[in-house]
C-alpha angles and dihedrals in degrees: 000000000000120000122244110263114226128199129226120302121261114267095220113108112257094012114111098172119135128195116243124225094222120095092241096063113111094195116090128184127213130200121236107267122256092225103102095216094050092040092053089048090054092049090050091049092054090055099208108150115228093001123133120192119238130207090273094051113116140176115212125230095252090079094060124078095222092034096253137056126260133216093214111102089210092058120097087228094059084101128017106269105174097080129140093219094213129146125259094261092056094132092054089045089055091054089050092050091052090053090052091047091054089050093048090059089060096053135013093208125089111302124225114198122198109228113249128206090262090055093045090058088060123076092239126132104221093192089064094058108053103156141026089246091064094053124108116228111194091312143066090252123089124225090255089057091050093050091049089051092050092051090047089050092052091049089051090052090053090050091049091052091049092048091049091055090048092050091050092050092048091046090054092048091048090054091050093048087058092054121100095231110129107185091189096059110100094205092052092048094047093049099046100034107021092234118132099236146350089261091064089047095055092040091058090043091054091046092054099043099045091089101016138049127194120252095233123059094199120102096029117259097259091052090049092056089044094054092047089054090046091055092049095044101038100024092231120178122244090247091056092049091045089056094046094048099036099240139103127279089244090058091049091050092049092049093047095052094042093052093040090058093052094042093052090052099043097039095050088092089063090066093066129173105222126212125242093260092053091051093048091051092057100031111144120232090250090068100041096090114089134286090020093061089080095055108131100179144348116226137197139154127237136186136219125202119241136181117273108268119234091228113086094215090051090050090053093048095048101041113110118205089196093056097026088224141086106275143160119231131208138176121237126195123191133188121239088267091059100252117139106250102164134034125176126209116268122270135192114275091247092067116103125234089247094055093047093047094049092048098041097078093237094128090059090063096049123090131212112280095028122132124218122196123208142149126266091275090076095068098154107095091156090073090059094037090064088073098038095260122136121223114210116200129162116273117265131214092217106133091005134095092216142344123265117249093251092050090053092049093049092045091053091050091048090050092055089054099039093052089074091073088058089051091049092051089048090052091052089050091052082089096088095213087076093049093057129074102271116226115234094250088065092047107049128063118268125229114283091013124116095197127061116247093238090056090055091050092050092048094049094046091048091050093049091048089056089061090066124085119295115272094218117042 
């Protein structure tokens, strides 16, 4: 079996590659060019002092970018460019560098190495190289230079990250400057939020943000409050709001629930249960004739459609025979002036008016001698009578052929007063989120919450409706 024939060794210092004569060899060797200019350039690139190439001198293909030389002076392969640029005694220098590296692991201070016999054989001035950081490793840069460049690179990366966040913030602000939202226009604020003016809008915003600040900075805080009110008033979807305010649906959802939590806590004082003296001071003329002068509140129940739950037990609890749909039900109490003064928690649509009233805690707020007005569905006066409270409901013809004239007159007068609770509920439901079929995620209680989301929505909408003009002058 014949041995593999090898060509001459590469002339580049530190390169011991040889070209093979078989067809599978990837290493090729190239003669020094005859062109004097190009030949001198090759000799200068090799950096071997006092060396003159012979006819057997070669440079292998690993030192050319494309793997072979080029005759074009503008080509990067006109001369060999992939060269280590190390001295002739590079192997001995490597052994010396390894000795310095081992010494540097022992101490971080400057290293003084005693010259050995092996080092003395080399033409190296040990006094010139005192530490590992001053050594050259296959480049003109020292290790200290490389470390400084790495530190500079990391600082540049931090600056780039900071600038990217600033660009994102400025881009978001620029998009919002282009929008047509004018938070100081009363008509715009009234249409999109239901509030009477921009002064009320900014007063509520200041009231909410004095002791709290939102987690996200984009969109700006006023626009976050604005989009939450838009969702309540117009019933817009998260996707619609995300498109309007140039952010994701997840961001809109997080903003809505964060603000809803704060609004339900801070606005609870707007649904206020007044004392007898406060009611008498603002009693409308319609209620001044006895026995209606002692009316403390007018109550009624209302329902809101919801999506059908997946749980069979939840379906049964929320199905309303009256609405023939899955609903939630709540009790509302208003003062004689039409302001919402009482709001129960939400119940499944299957619950009766009697059950909700008894469990709502309304009776605990009433005092002896008070009068409560309601419709015929609240036919349980004995529950109120136990505390000395009178329940006024319209007269019924049950068991009678017809009503007496006085009963008809009183019932008509009661109807003119009781209709205001229907108007108050209608004003609450002007917030379109309550007129739509609520998804289950806006009905049930979220994790780590003690109050159901729908109860927060009802409280906030009731509180905002109380900021409007009085229903009964």
